[in-house]
Backbone as ProteinMPNN parsed JSONL, in Angstrom:
{"seq_chain_A": "XXXXXXXXXXXXXXXXXXXXXXXXXXXXXXXXXXXXXXXXXXXXXXXXXXXXXXXXXXXXXXXXXXXXX", "coords_chain_A": {"N_chain_A": [[-3.437, -13.703, -59.505], [-4.653, -16.948, -59.312], [-4.937, -20.469, -59.85], [-6.651, -23.34, -58.841], [-5.785, -25.022, -55.749], [-4.594, -23.06, -53.009], [-1.935, -22.859, -50.846], [-0.518, -21.942, -47.759], [1.906, -21.174, -45.266], [2.07, -18.961, -43.898], [0.745, -15.664, -43.367], [-2.113, -14.563, -45.148], [-2.895, -11.829, -47.02], [-5.524, -9.845, -48.197], [-7.571, -7.669, -50.095], [-10.148, -8.292, -50.6], [-12.353, -11.127, -50.53], [-13.923, -13.549, -52.548], [-16.404, -15.824, -53.813], [-15.658, -18.115, -56.323], [-17.554, -19.665, -57.512], [-19.972, -18.497, -57.521], [-21.807, -19.032, -55.555], [-21.528, -17.748, -53.211], [-20.351, -18.85, -50.977], [-17.57, -19.17, -48.858], [-15.22, -21.277, -47.755], [-13.587, -22.402, -44.828], [-11.356, -24.68, -43.473], [-10.262, -24.789, -41.01], [-9.49, -22.872, -38.093], [-10.697, -19.504, -38.082], [-9.547, -16.455, -37.497], [-10.521, -13.254, -36.65], [-9.69, -9.91, -36.594], [-11.163, -7.134, -35.545], [-14.349, -5.918, -36.727], [-17.183, -7.97, -37.589], [-19.547, -7.957, -40.036], [-22.802, -8.681, -41.083], [-25.265, -8.992, -43.575], [-27.09, -10.876, -43.881], [-28.227, -14.052, -42.607], [-26.555, -15.499, -39.771], [-25.158, -18.517, -38.97], [-24.488, -21.462, -37.037], [-23.213, -24.705, -36.424], [-22.034, -25.371, -34.172], [-20.795, -24.183, -31.002], [-21.045, -20.75, -30.308], [-18.975, -18.36, -29.058], [-18.231, -15.487, -27.059], [-17.106, -12.342, -25.71], [-18.935, -10.408, -25.259], [-22.31, -9.58, -25.941], [-24.491, -7.942, -27.964], [-27.706, -7.084, -28.765], [-29.571, -5.374, -30.972], [-32.102, -5.326, -31.905], [-35.172, -7.209, -32.363], [-35.017, -10.588, -31.097], [-35.05, -14.063, -31.655], [-34.958, -16.823, -29.686], [-34.345, -20.131, -29.958], [-33.535, -22.239, -28.46], [-31.862, -23.141, -25.392], [-30.621, -20.356, -23.578], [-27.759, -19.546, -22.105], [-26.508, -17.737, -19.49]], "CA_chain_A": [[-4.374, -14.674, -60.035], [-4.227, -18.32, -59.065], [-5.878, -21.506, -60.236], [-6.472, -24.512, -57.992], [-5.612, -24.79, -54.318], [-3.518, -22.188, -52.555], [-1.51, -23.276, -49.519], [0.491, -21.06, -47.197], [2.183, -21.357, -43.846], [2.104, -17.609, -43.345], [-0.47, -14.864, -43.403], [-2.605, -14.16, -46.462], [-3.525, -10.523, -46.997], [-6.324, -9.587, -49.39], [-8.53, -6.584, -49.911], [-11.492, -8.874, -50.723], [-12.491, -12.534, -50.871], [-15.211, -13.844, -53.163], [-16.562, -17.201, -54.257], [-15.604, -18.224, -57.785], [-18.664, -20.479, -57.983], [-21.185, -17.699, -57.528], [-22.736, -19.422, -54.495], [-21.298, -16.876, -52.068], [-19.712, -19.559, -49.87], [-16.123, -19.255, -48.723], [-15.055, -22.296, -46.73], [-12.323, -22.541, -44.12], [-11.373, -25.981, -42.818], [-9.616, -24.635, -39.719], [-9.94, -21.665, -37.403], [-10.631, -18.212, -38.746], [-9.437, -15.401, -36.5], [-10.808, -11.953, -37.223], [-9.405, -8.762, -35.749], [-12.062, -6.103, -36.027], [-15.783, -6.217, -36.737], [-17.794, -8.802, -38.618], [-20.867, -7.425, -40.355], [-23.549, -9.562, -41.978], [-26.584, -8.502, -43.974], [-27.952, -12.055, -43.902], [-28.204, -14.875, -41.402], [-25.331, -16.106, -39.276], [-25.539, -19.787, -38.37], [-23.394, -22.296, -36.56], [-23.589, -26.016, -35.92], [-21.319, -25.51, -32.914], [-20.985, -23.138, -29.992], [-20.498, -19.428, -30.599], [-18.584, -17.731, -27.799], [-17.771, -14.116, -27.153], [-17.022, -11.634, -24.436], [-20.048, -9.478, -25.157], [-23.363, -9.784, -26.928], [-25.42, -6.82, -28.032], [-28.777, -7.289, -29.726], [-30.193, -4.063, -31.102], [-33.435, -5.495, -32.474], [-35.81, -8.417, -31.847], [-34.253, -11.83, -31.19], [-35.765, -15.299, -31.398], [-34.112, -17.854, -29.11], [-35.066, -21.396, -30.152], [-32.961, -23.222, -27.531], [-31.472, -22.518, -24.13], [-29.666, -19.248, -23.556], [-27.063, -19.635, -20.821], [-25.792, -16.5, -19.153]], "C_chain_A": [[-3.821, -16.067, -59.801], [-5.328, -19.274, -59.503], [-5.608, -22.734, -59.382], [-6.304, -24.119, -56.542], [-4.44, -23.857, -54.05], [-3.191, -22.6, -51.129], [-0.431, -22.318, -49.03], [0.718, -21.41, -45.741], [2.264, -20.005, -43.148], [0.748, -16.941, -43.449], [-0.822, -14.506, -44.838], [-3.318, -12.829, -46.296], [-4.282, -10.318, -48.304], [-7.278, -8.445, -49.098], [-9.956, -7.095, -50.033], [-11.369, -10.365, -51.003], [-13.839, -12.709, -51.539], [-15.218, -15.28, -53.642], [-16.522, -17.265, -55.771], [-16.782, -19.0, -58.36], [-19.979, -19.719, -58.009], [-22.169, -18.061, -56.429], [-22.542, -18.585, -53.233], [-20.595, -17.53, -50.901], [-18.194, -19.489, -49.977], [-15.879, -20.162, -47.535], [-13.651, -22.269, -46.144], [-12.385, -23.857, -43.365], [-10.672, -25.951, -41.461], [-10.155, -23.359, -39.086], [-9.795, -20.431, -38.289], [-10.643, -17.158, -37.657], [-9.618, -14.057, -37.189], [-10.474, -10.884, -36.196], [-10.223, -7.613, -36.316], [-13.489, -6.599, -36.027], [-16.134, -7.196, -37.841], [-19.212, -8.272, -38.816], [-21.54, -8.366, -41.338], [-24.883, -8.922, -42.316], [-27.574, -9.651, -44.094], [-27.849, -12.798, -42.594], [-26.783, -15.314, -41.054], [-25.751, -17.397, -38.584], [-24.297, -20.569, -37.974], [-23.94, -23.644, -36.121], [-22.874, -26.306, -34.603], [-21.634, -24.365, -31.982], [-20.333, -21.845, -30.477], [-20.199, -18.775, -29.256], [-18.102, -16.312, -28.06], [-17.752, -13.471, -25.795], [-18.128, -10.612, -24.262], [-21.052, -9.756, -26.252], [-24.312, -8.608, -26.847], [-26.432, -7.129, -29.122], [-29.552, -5.983, -29.803], [-31.576, -4.125, -31.744], [-34.047, -6.753, -31.86], [-34.896, -9.622, -32.025], [-35.167, -13.0, -30.873], [-34.761, -16.323, -30.903], [-34.875, -19.157, -29.205], [-34.496, -22.522, -29.278], [-32.539, -22.471, -26.289], [-30.472, -21.391, -24.348], [-29.041, -19.254, -22.178], [-26.254, -18.374, -20.603], [-25.033, -16.708, -17.869]], "O_chain_A": [[-2.647, -16.327, -60.065], [-6.506, -18.917, -59.521], [-4.454, -23.129, -59.216], [-6.645, -23.002, -56.151], [-3.437, -23.863, -54.764], [-4.088, -22.681, -50.289], [0.459, -21.93, -49.787], [-0.19, -21.892, -45.064], [2.501, -19.933, -41.942], [-0.275, -17.608, -43.604], [0.052, -14.187, -45.644], [-4.254, -12.724, -45.504], [-3.755, -10.583, -49.384], [-7.736, -8.284, -47.967], [-10.89, -6.41, -49.614], [-10.409, -10.814, -51.63], [-14.811, -12.074, -51.132], [-14.164, -15.881, -53.852], [-17.267, -16.549, -56.44], [-16.989, -18.993, -59.573], [-20.991, -20.245, -58.472], [-23.25, -17.478, -56.356], [-23.319, -18.707, -52.286], [-20.266, -16.856, -49.925], [-17.616, -19.717, -51.039], [-16.291, -19.845, -46.419], [-12.66, -22.132, -46.863], [-13.373, -24.126, -42.681], [-10.509, -26.996, -40.831], [-11.18, -22.835, -39.521], [-8.894, -20.338, -39.123], [-11.649, -16.989, -36.967], [-8.955, -13.758, -38.182], [-10.929, -10.951, -35.055], [-9.992, -7.175, -37.443], [-13.799, -7.603, -35.385], [-15.481, -7.25, -38.882], [-19.978, -8.158, -37.86], [-20.925, -8.8, -42.312], [-25.554, -8.373, -41.442], [-28.754, -9.436, -44.373], [-27.429, -12.235, -41.583], [-25.932, -15.477, -41.928], [-26.61, -17.374, -37.703], [-23.208, -20.36, -38.508], [-25.009, -23.718, -35.515], [-23.081, -27.355, -33.994], [-22.629, -23.661, -32.159], [-19.213, -21.852, -30.988], [-21.087, -18.654, -28.412], [-17.627, -15.99, -29.149], [-18.319, -13.997, -24.837], [-18.237, -10.006, -23.196], [-20.681, -10.125, -27.366], [-24.868, -8.314, -25.789], [-26.063, -7.403, -30.264], [-30.125, -5.537, -28.809], [-32.153, -3.092, -32.086], [-33.481, -7.307, -30.917], [-34.105, -9.685, -32.967], [-35.964, -12.94, -29.937], [-33.814, -16.659, -31.615], [-35.94, -19.292, -28.604], [-34.96, -23.659, -29.372], [-32.832, -21.284, -26.151], [-29.59, -21.479, -25.204], [-29.721, -18.994, -21.186], [-25.423, -17.996, -21.43], [-24.357, -15.794, -17.397]]}, "name": "protein", "num_of_chains": 1, "seq": "XXXXXXXXXXXXXXXXXXXXXXXXXXXXXXXXXXXXXXXXXXXXXXXXXXXXXXXXXXXXXXXXXXXXX"}
């Protein structure tokens, strides 16, 4: 249990992260590297570029801007 800011220069291991404010937001001010899958039951949005080595869409997709392949 911690109160206030937590700072580390190493790796943080946790079985779960949750928002203490009840808004569901967890903010990272730097890069977040994930090894494994990311699953979302809601929307995924970005104000920047999303890059990846593969894209699979298993349902309908709406593209509202250019899609460069």
